[in-house]
C-alpha distance (Angstrom), angle and dihedral (degrees) to the residues before:
residue distance angle dihedral
M1 . . .
G2 3.78 . .
A3 3.75 130.3 .
V4 3.78 118.4 -71.7
W5 3.78 114.7 -135.6
R6 3.80 122.4 -136.5
R7 3.76 113.9 -114.4
G8 3.84 96.7 -95.9
Q9 3.78 93.6 42.0
R10 3.78 92.8 43.2
R11 3.78 94.5 60.8
D12 3.80 92.7 48.2
Y13 3.80 92.4 45.3
I14 3.80 93.2 50.2
S15 3.81 92.3 45.0
D16 3.80 90.9 50.1
A17 3.80 92.2 47.2
L18 3.81 93.7 47.1
S19 3.79 90.8 50.6
Q20 3.81 86.1 62.4
L21 3.82 95.2 40.5
K22 3.78 103.9 65.0
G23 3.78 115.1 -159.1
W24 3.81 96.4 25.3
V25 3.79 117.8 119.6
H26 3.80 125.0 -156.8
E27 3.82 110.3 -142.4
G28 3.79 117.5 170.1
D29 3.78 107.1 -49.9
C30 3.81 94.4 -20.8
L31 3.77 138.9 86.1
K32 3.81 114.8 -145.2
R33 3.79 134.8 -167.9
T34 3.80 133.6 174.4
L35 3.80 118.2 -156.6
P36 3.82 128.2 -167.1
L37 3.82 99.4 -130.0
D38 3.78 131.8 154.6
D39 3.82 119.4 -129.7
T40 3.81 94.6 -91.1
Q41 3.80 93.0 48.0
H42 3.81 89.5 47.0
A43 3.81 90.8 55.2
V44 3.81 92.1 49.1
M45 3.81 92.2 45.8
T46 3.80 92.5 48.8
E47 3.80 90.7 53.2
R48 3.81 92.7 48.4
I49 3.79 91.2 48.1
S50 3.80 91.4 49.9
V51 3.80 92.2 53.3
A52 3.81 93.2 47.3
A53 3.81 92.6 44.0
D54 3.80 90.0 57.1
T55 3.80 88.7 53.5
F56 3.81 92.5 50.4
G57 3.81 93.9 39.8
I58 3.80 94.8 -126.9
R59 3.79 135.4 122.3
P60 3.79 113.6 -131.4
H61 3.78 119.9 -163.2
I62 3.81 111.1 -130.0
R63 3.76 125.8 -179.2
R64 3.77 139.1 165.7
L65 3.79 117.0 -132.0
D66 3.80 130.1 165.2
G67 3.80 94.6 -18.0
R68 3.79 93.7 -48.6
T69 3.79 133.8 103.5
Q70 3.78 115.1 -132.0
I71 3.81 119.0 -159.7
Q72 3.77 125.1 -169.6
L73 3.81 124.5 -174.5
C74 3.80 112.5 -170.6
A75 3.77 134.2 -174.1
G76 3.76 118.4 -98.4
D77 3.78 127.5 -116.7
N78 3.80 92.7 -59.5
G79 3.82 90.7 65.3
A80 3.79 96.1 -129.3
L81 3.79 127.2 107.7
T82 3.79 112.1 -118.9
D83 3.76 135.4 -162.5
A84 3.83 86.4 -92.4
E85 3.82 92.5 68.5
I86 3.80 91.7 43.5
G87 3.81 91.1 48.2
M88 3.78 90.7 47.7
A89 3.81 90.9 52.5
A90 3.80 89.0 52.4
R91 3.81 90.4 50.9
V92 3.80 90.6 50.2
E93 3.81 89.6 52.2
A94 3.80 92.0 50.2
A95 3.81 90.8 49.4
Y96 3.80 91.1 47.7
R97 3.81 92.2 50.9
S98 3.81 90.5 51.3
L99 3.81 90.7 51.4
S100 3.78 95.0 48.2
E101 3.82 96.9 48.3
């Protein structure tokens, strides 16, 4: 499990990370992103996310809705986002860039 950030640090850390992760939204204790992917890209992205999620030890929520892939990364039982969720969001972005090139 990653480091947990104290309340003051946490806000700054998440703000800094989100400034680098365009398209991600911080809502409550979750990070959310919607990607315009076709069915084949969705399948590839889901597989890549699953592999990375095992590495980070987190469980992302992925769903397909109206031709878009929605990804949600939420804090664990402690209720605070960790560097694992932030790192996972960065991995999702890297995978998305490779699919859209």
